[in-house]
C-alpha positions as CSV (number, residue, x, y, z in Angstrom):
1,X,42.9,131.1,139.3
2,X,45.9,130.1,137.2
3,X,47.0,126.8,135.9
4,X,49.0,124.6,138.2
5,X,52.4,123.1,137.4
6,X,55.4,124.4,135.5
7,X,55.1,127.1,132.9
8,X,54.4,125.4,129.5
9,X,57.6,125.4,127.4
10,X,57.5,126.4,123.8
11,X,57.7,123.3,121.5
12,X,60.6,122.7,119.1
13,X,58.0,123.0,116.3
14,X,56.9,126.4,117.5
15,X,60.5,127.6,117.6
16,X,61.2,126.3,114.2
17,X,58.1,128.1,112.8
18,X,59.4,131.3,114.3
19,X,62.8,130.8,112.8
20,X,61.4,129.7,109.4
21,X,63.3,130.8,106.4
22,X,61.2,133.2,104.4
23,X,62.1,131.7,101.1
24,X,60.2,128.9,99.4
25,X,62.1,126.0,97.7
26,X,62.8,126.5,94.0
27,X,61.0,124.2,91.6
28,X,63.6,121.7,90.3
29,X,64.5,121.8,86.6
30,X,63.6,118.9,84.3
31,X,60.2,118.1,85.8
32,X,57.5,116.9,83.4
33,X,54.5,119.1,83.0
34,X,52.5,116.7,85.2
35,X,55.2,116.7,87.9
36,X,55.4,120.5,87.7
37,X,51.7,120.7,88.4
38,X,52.0,118.3,91.4
39,X,55.0,120.4,92.7
40,X,52.8,123.5,92.6
41,X,49.9,121.7,94.2
42,X,52.0,120.4,97.1
43,X,53.8,123.7,97.6
44,X,50.5,125.5,97.7
45,X,49.1,123.1,100.3
46,X,52.2,123.3,102.5
47,X,52.2,127.1,102.2
48,X,48.6,127.3,103.2
49,X,49.4,125.3,106.3
50,X,52.5,127.3,107.2
51,X,54.6,124.2,106.7
52,X,57.0,125.2,104.0
53,X,60.5,126.7,103.8
54,X,63.5,126.6,101.6
55,X,65.0,123.6,103.5
56,X,62.3,121.4,102.2
57,X,63.4,121.6,98.6
58,X,65.3,118.3,98.3
59,X,62.5,116.4,100.1
60,X,59.8,118.0,97.9
61,X,61.9,117.3,94.7
62,X,62.3,113.6,95.6
63,X,58.5,113.4,96.5
64,X,57.6,114.7,93.1
65,X,60.1,112.4,91.3
66,X,58.6,109.4,93.1
67,X,55.1,110.6,92.3
68,X,56.0,111.0,88.6
69,X,57.7,107.6,88.4
70,X,54.8,105.9,90.1
71,X,52.4,107.4,87.6
72,X,54.7,106.3,84.7
73,X,54.8,102.7,86.1
74,X,51.0,102.6,86.6
75,X,50.5,103.9,83.1
76,X,52.7,101.0,81.8
77,X,50.8,98.5,83.9
78,X,47.5,99.8,82.5
79,X,48.9,99.6,79.0
80,X,50.5,96.1,79.1
81,X,48.6,94.4,82.0
82,X,49.8,92.8,85.2
83,X,51.2,89.8,83.3
84,X,53.5,90.1,80.2
85,X,55.0,87.5,77.9
86,X,58.8,86.8,78.1
87,X,60.8,87.6,75.0
88,X,62.4,84.1,74.7
89,X,61.2,81.1,72.7
90,X,58.9,80.0,75.6
91,X,56.8,83.2,75.6
92,X,55.9,82.4,79.3
93,X,53.6,84.8,81.2
94,X,55.4,86.5,84.0
95,X,54.5,89.4,86.3
96,X,55.1,92.7,84.7
97,X,58.3,94.2,86.1
98,X,56.6,97.6,86.4
99,X,54.5,96.1,89.2
100,X,57.6,95.8,91.4
101,X,58.8,99.3,90.3
102,X,55.4,100.8,91.2
103,X,55.6,99.1,94.6
104,X,59.0,100.6,95.4
105,X,57.9,104.1,94.3
106,X,54.6,103.9,96.1
107,X,56.5,103.0,99.4
108,X,58.9,105.9,98.8
109,X,56.0,108.3,98.1
110,X,54.2,107.2,101.3
111,X,57.4,107.8,103.3
112,X,57.9,111.3,101.8
113,X,54.2,112.1,102.4
114,X,54.6,111.2,106.1
115,X,57.8,113.3,106.3
116,X,56.2,116.3,104.6
117,X,53.0,116.1,106.7
118,X,50.8,115.1,103.8
119,X,49.1,112.2,105.5
120,X,46.4,112.4,108.2
121,X,48.7,110.8,110.9
122,X,51.6,113.1,110.0
123,X,49.5,116.2,110.3
124,X,48.3,115.1,113.7
125,X,51.8,114.5,114.9
126,X,53.2,117.7,113.4
127,X,50.4,120.0,114.6
128,X,50.1,121.9,111.3
129,X,48.0,125.0,111.5
130,X,44.7,124.2,109.8
131,X,44.3,125.6,106.3
132,X,42.1,128.8,106.5
133,X,38.6,128.4,105.3
134,X,36.6,131.3,104.0
135,X,34.9,131.7,107.4
136,X,38.3,131.9,109.1
137,X,39.8,134.7,107.2
138,X,41.2,137.7,109.1
139,X,38.4,139.9,107.9
140,X,35.8,137.4,109.0
141,X,37.3,137.1,112.5
142,X,37.5,140.9,112.7
143,X,33.9,141.3,111.7
144,X,32.6,138.6,113.9
145,X,33.9,140.4,117.0
146,X,34.5,139.0,120.4
147,X,32.2,136.4,122.0
148,X,29.6,138.0,124.1
149,X,28.2,136.6,127.3
150,X,24.6,135.6,127.2
151,X,22.2,136.3,130.0
152,X,22.9,133.6,132.6
153,X,26.7,133.8,132.1
154,X,27.0,131.5,129.0
155,X,29.3,132.6,126.2
156,X,27.8,132.7,122.7
């Protein structure tokens, strides 16, 4: 017996995946070696989840810039501490300006992570294909064969 109700419509996400541009975004020029490594890591993760196309280049570039600047700010905070002395005669202790800068870049990084589907909540909303595991490779599925009914009508 078939399902009741209207025929399920293809979602916009499914249509966009079918129309996906075959090219991947180009790595931006001028990235630091650390940022280049992060770019390649993120591109690899998105490629594995079938969530990457050339249109994502600007978003990925900004994500990586925010990531690098956050790392730079955190490095400065680790080096100089949360509090720094002013340069005037008073030599007062004030909050390190890098703390505010890190906060801004952290917020931007979180926003881009959500947009790119790099957070748990975003992946749930975007319905990314799960990354294949070794047990889910095409060869493994082919070798495992169809599910066979057990005696008594239960499927294995």
